[in-house]
C-alpha positions in Angstrom: -40.0 -14.6 -37.6 -38.3 -14.5 -34.2 -41.6 -15.4 -32.4 -41.3 -18.5 -34.6 -37.8 -19.9 -34.3 -38.7 -19.3 -30.7 -42.0 -22.0 -31.2 -39.8 -24.4 -33.1 -37.3 -24.8 -30.8 -39.4 -25.4 -28.1 -41.3 -27.8 -29.5 -37.9 -29.5 -30.5 -36.8 -29.6 -27.2 -39.8 -30.8 -25.7 -40.0 -34.0 -28.3 -36.4 -34.6 -28.2 -37.1 -34.6 -23.9 -40.1 -36.7 -24.6 -38.4 -39.4 -26.4 -35.0 -40.1 -24.1 -31.9 -41.2 -25.0 -32.1 -44.1 -27.5 -35.5 -43.2 -28.7 -36.8 -42.6 -31.9 -39.5 -40.4 -33.1 -41.7 -38.8 -35.7 -42.8 -35.5 -36.7 -45.2 -34.7 -39.4 -44.3 -30.7 -40.5 -45.2 -27.9 -42.5 -42.2 -27.0 -45.1 -41.8 -23.3 -43.1 -41.1 -25.4 -39.8 -38.9 -27.9 -40.7 -36.5 -25.2 -42.7 -35.9 -23.5 -39.9 -35.3 -26.7 -37.6 -32.6 -27.2 -40.2 -31.8 -23.7 -39.6 -31.5 -24.1 -35.7 -30.0 -27.4 -36.0 -27.2 -26.8 -38.3 -27.0 -22.8 -37.3 -27.5 -21.2 -40.5 -29.0 -18.4 -42.1 -32.3 -17.2 -41.7 -33.9 -18.9 -44.8 -31.0 -21.6 -45.8 -33.2 -24.9 -46.1 -36.6 -24.1 -48.4 -38.6 -26.2 -50.2 -39.2 -29.7 -48.6 -40.8 -31.8 -50.6 -44.0 -33.1 -49.8 -43.8 -36.0 -47.8 -40.2 -35.7 -47.8 -37.6 -36.9 -44.6 -35.8 -35.0 -43.0 -33.6 -36.3 -40.1 -31.5 -34.8 -36.9 -29.7 -36.8 -34.1 -29.7 -35.3 -30.8 -26.5 -37.0 -29.0 -26.6 -38.2 -25.6 -23.8 -34.7 -25.1 -26.4 -32.3 -27.0 -25.6 -31.5 -30.0 -27.7 -31.7 -32.9 -26.8 -33.2 -36.2 -28.8 -32.3 -39.7 -28.4 -36.3 -40.7 -30.7 -36.1 -44.1 -33.3 -33.0 -45.3 -35.1 -33.2 -47.9 -34.9 -36.6 -49.1 -36.8 -38.2 -51.3 -35.6 -41.6 -52.2 -39.0 -44.1 -50.5 -40.7 -42.8 -53.0 -39.1 -43.7 -56.2 -41.7 -46.0 -57.9 -44.4 -44.3 -55.8 -47.5 -43.9 -58.3 
């Protein structure tokens, strides 16, 4: 779990650095990685965020100060009416 946590945190840091201030990025990830990202951003206990639905959207915002906010988790509203 420690190795996963380190890889996920490093990946998020690299992605946000590459996007830059005011930018928007998209990553397509497995549910376990999404859950770990949410845990790190909220500083919650392990496995606090599980069961992300397929095609759901999770939003993480980083402010210029470096503070990160979990804006949404497992949002599936865009799927309403889809096949």
